[in-house]
C-alpha positions in Angstrom: -0.2 2.0 10.4 3.5 2.1 9.4 5.4 3.9 6.8 3.9 3.1 3.2 6.3 5.1 1.2 6.7 2.6 -1.7 3.0 1.7 -1.7 2.0 5.4 -2.0 4.6 6.0 -4.8 2.9 3.2 -6.8 -0.6 4.5 -6.0 0.1 8.1 -6.8 2.6 8.0 -9.6 2.0 5.0 -11.8 4.7 6.2 -14.2 7.4 5.8 -11.6 9.3 2.4 -11.6 8.2 1.2 -8.2 9.1 -2.1 -6.6 6.1 -4.4 -6.3 7.6 -6.5 -3.5 8.3 -3.4 -1.3 4.8 -2.0 -2.0 3.2 -5.3 -1.0 5.2 -5.3 2.2 4.2 -1.7 2.9 0.6 -2.9 2.6 1.4 -5.7 5.1 2.3 -3.0 7.7 -1.5 -2.2 8.0 -1.8 -5.5 9.8 1.8 -5.7 11.0 2.9 -2.3 12.0 6.7 -2.1 12.4 7.2 -4.9 9.9 10.9 -5.0 8.8 10.9 -5.7 5.1 14.6 -6.6 4.8 14.3 -10.2 6.1 11.3 -10.8 3.8 13.2 -9.4 0.8 16.2 -11.7 1.8 13.6 -14.7 1.7 12.6 -13.7 -1.8 16.2 -13.5 -2.8 17.0 -16.9 -1.4 14.1 -18.5 -3.1 15.0 -16.9 -6.5 18.5 -18.3 -6.0 17.4 -21.8 -5.1 15.1 -21.7 -8.2 17.8 -20.4 -10.4 20.0 -23.4 -9.3 17.2 -25.7 -10.6 17.2 -24.2 -14.1 18.8 -26.0 -16.9 18.8 -23.1 -19.3 17.9 -19.5 -18.5 16.6 -19.0 -22.1 14.1 -21.8 -21.8 10.8 -20.5 -20.7 9.1 -23.7 -20.4 11.8 -24.9 -18.2 11.4 -22.0 -15.9 7.6 -22.4 -15.6 8.0 -26.2 -14.9 10.9 -25.7 -12.4 9.0 -23.0 -10.6 5.9 -25.3 -10.2 8.1 -28.2 -9.0 10.0 -26.1 -6.5 7.7 -23.6 -5.2 4.4 -25.6 -5.2 5.7 -29.0 -5.1 8.9 -29.1 -3.0 8.1 -26.1 -0.8 4.3 -26.7 -0.7 2.9 -23.1 -1.5 -0.7 -23.4 -2.0 -4.0 -21.3 -2.1 -5.7 -20.9 1.3 -9.1 -22.4 0.6 -9.9 -23.1 4.2 -9.7 -19.6 5.5 -10.0 -17.3 2.5 -10.8 -14.3 4.8 -7.8 -14.4 7.0 -6.1 -11.0 6.6 -2.7 -12.8 6.7 -3.6 -14.1 3.1 -3.1 -10.6 1.9 0.2 -10.0 3.5 3.3 -11.0 1.6 5.5 -11.7 4.7 2.9 -14.2 6.0 2.4 -15.9 2.6 6.2 -16.6 2.7 6.1 -17.8 6.2 2.9 -19.9 6.1 3.2 -20.8 2.4 -0.4 -20.1 1.7 -2.5 -17.1 0.6 -4.7 -15.5 -1.9 -4.3 -15.8 -5.6 -3.0 -12.4 -6.0 -0.4 -12.6 -3.1 0.9 -15.8 -4.3 1.1 -14.2 -7.7 3.1 -11.3 -6.3 5.5 -13.8 -4.6 6.0 -15.7 -8.0 6.4 -12.4 -10.1 9.1 -11.1 -7.7 11.0 -14.3 -7.8 10.7 -14.3 -11.6 11.9 -10.7 -11.6 15.0 -11.6 -9.8 15.7 -14.2 -12.4 14.9 -11.8 -15.2 12.0 -14.0 -16.3 9.1 -12.1 -18.0 5.9 -12.8 -15.9 2.9 -10.6 -15.9 -0.2 -10.3 -13.8 -3.7 -11.2 -15.2 -6.4 -9.7 -13.2 -9.4 -11.9 -14.0 -12.7 -11.2 -12.3 -12.9 -13.5 -9.2 -9.4 -14.7 -9.6 -5.8 -13.7 -10.4 -3.4 -15.7 -12.6 -0.1 -15.0 -14.3 1.3 -15.0 -17.8 4.8 -16.1 -18.8 5.8 -14.7 -22.2 9.3 -14.4 -23.5 8.3 -14.1 -27.2 9.2 -17.8 -27.8 7.1 -19.6 -25.1 3.9 -18.3 -23.5 1.7 -19.9 -20.8 -0.9 -19.0 -18.2 0.0 -20.0 -14.7 -2.5 -20.3 -11.6 -0.5 -20.0 -8.4 -3.5 -20.6 -6.3 -4.0 -24.1 -7.7 -0.5 -25.4 -7.4 1.2 -23.2 -10.0 -0.1 -25.3 -12.8 -0.2 -24.2 -16.5 -3.8 -23.4 -17.7 -5.3 -22.6 -20.9 -7.0 -19.4 -22.0 -10.4 -21.3 -21.9 -9.6 -22.3 -18.3 -8.9 -18.6 -17.5 -12.3 -17.7 -18.7 -13.9 -20.5 -16.6 -12.1 -19.1 -13.5 -13.4 -15.6 -14.2 -16.9 -17.1 -14.5 -17.1 -15.7 -18.0 -19.7 -17.4 -20.3 -18.1 -15.9 -23.4 -14.5 -15.9 -24.3 -13.5 -12.3 -24.1 -9.7 -11.6 -24.8 -10.1 -8.4 -22.8 -10.2 -10.4 -19.6 -6.6 -11.6 -20.3 -5.1 -8.1 -20.3 -2.1 -7.6 -18.2 -2.4 -5.4 -15.3 -0.1 -2.7 -13.9 1.7 -2.8 -10.5 -0.7 0.0 -9.4 -3.7 -2.1 -10.3 -2.3 -5.0 -8.4 -1.7 -3.2 -5.1 -5.2 -1.5 -5.5 -6.7 -5.0 -5.9 -4.8 -6.1 -2.8 -6.0 -3.3 -0.8 -9.5 -4.0 -1.8 -9.2 -7.5 -0.7 -7.8 -6.5 2.7 -10.5 -3.8 3.0 -13.3 -6.4 2.5 -11.6 -8.7 5.2 -11.5 -5.7 7.7 -15.1 -4.8 7.0 -16.2 -8.3 7.4 -14.5 -8.5 10.9 -15.6 -5.1 11.8 -12.0 -3.7 12.1 -13.1 -0.3 11.1 -10.0 1.4 11.9 -7.9 -0.7 9.5 -10.7 -0.7 7.0 -10.5 3.2 6.9 -6.7 2.9 6.6 -7.1 0.7 3.5 -9.6 3.2 2.0 -7.2 6.1 2.6 -4.6 4.4 0.4 -7.1 3.4 -2.2 -8.4 6.9 -2.4 -4.8 8.2 -2.6 -4.5 6.1 -5.8 -7.9 6.7 -7.3 -9.2 10.0 -5.9 -11.8 10.1 -8.7 -13.7 7.1 -7.2 -16.7 8.6 -5.6 -18.1 5.3 -4.1 -14.9 5.0 -1.9 -15.6 8.4 -0.2 -19.1 7.1 0.6 -17.6 3.9 2.0 -15.2 5.7 4.1 -17.9 8.1 5.4 -19.9 5.1 6.6 -16.9 3.7 8.4 -15.9 7.0 9.9 -19.5 7.1 11.4 -18.8 3.8 13.1 -15.6 5.3 14.6 -17.5 8.4 15.8 -15.4 10.6 13.5 -18.3 12.8 12.6 -16.6 15.7 11.0 -14.5 13.6 8.7 -17.5 11.5 7.8 -19.5 14.7 6.9 -16.6 15.8 4.6 -16.6 12.5 2.9 -20.3 12.5 2.3 -20.0 16.0 0.9 -17.2 15.1 -1.4 -19.3 12.0 -2.6 -22.3 14.2 -3.5 -20.0 16.9 -5.2 -18.6 14.0 -7.4 -21.9 12.4 -7.9 -24.6 15.0 -7.9 -27.3 12.7 -9.3 -26.5 9.8 -7.0 -29.6 7.6 -6.4 -29.0 7.8 -2.6 -28.6 11.6 -2.7 -31.6 12.4 -0.4 -30.4 9.9 2.2 -26.8 11.3 2.1 -28.1 14.8 2.4 -29.9 13.8 5.5 -26.8 12.1 6.9 -24.9 15.3 6.3 -27.5 17.5 8.1 -27.5 15.0 11.1 -23.6 15.0 11.3 -23.5 18.8 11.1 -25.6 19.0 14.3 -23.0 16.8 16.1 -20.0 19.2 15.6 
């Protein structure tokens, strides 16, 4: 599934200053083995340079947000893929740049990485059901929705996108790079399960577990997929880990029976 050095570094050591663009391209190698990241990084560099040429004043946050909307979403036509939301390419940064469409979070990663190259303070906001951005330089602050044309939105609109009935400021907390790539992996995992691509679905879970080995449910999910791949011993080990971490799990009896059945196959 390719080399995922930068992705693993972000997942396993959140304190390290990892690169989000490189981690996102590592993630894309799950679907595109052998992907060369350098041409994609060059594309991001070029987009940042072209956007920088359109800025009147690098100290004007409002100018940056408005210029980014005009250039990226107007002139270049980046947009959310509402026609085929479950296309795995929506989660792959290289394809988002090529096709100019993708998921909220992948479009947000593109925007954040262009902003980083211009030393602009843009942060990810991981809403339930959606992902948006916040620009905040201390003088000007705004929420930006890359999926819907890079438009500026209010906090109230953020709550609506999240499906929240009550305004809860906790929903607007900034997320870390690790949280971003874990969410990207979860999106890709759901796509692969939906399409019954169990080998790649397991690959996404392998990475998710490396970043959050304390998440018992992921061992259960991986065990189920490993059974689909006839990897009986690995499935049994994951079920055992799941029970060790969740001794009072409501499905304990079912899992115990699965473990006994799997033991007879080895």
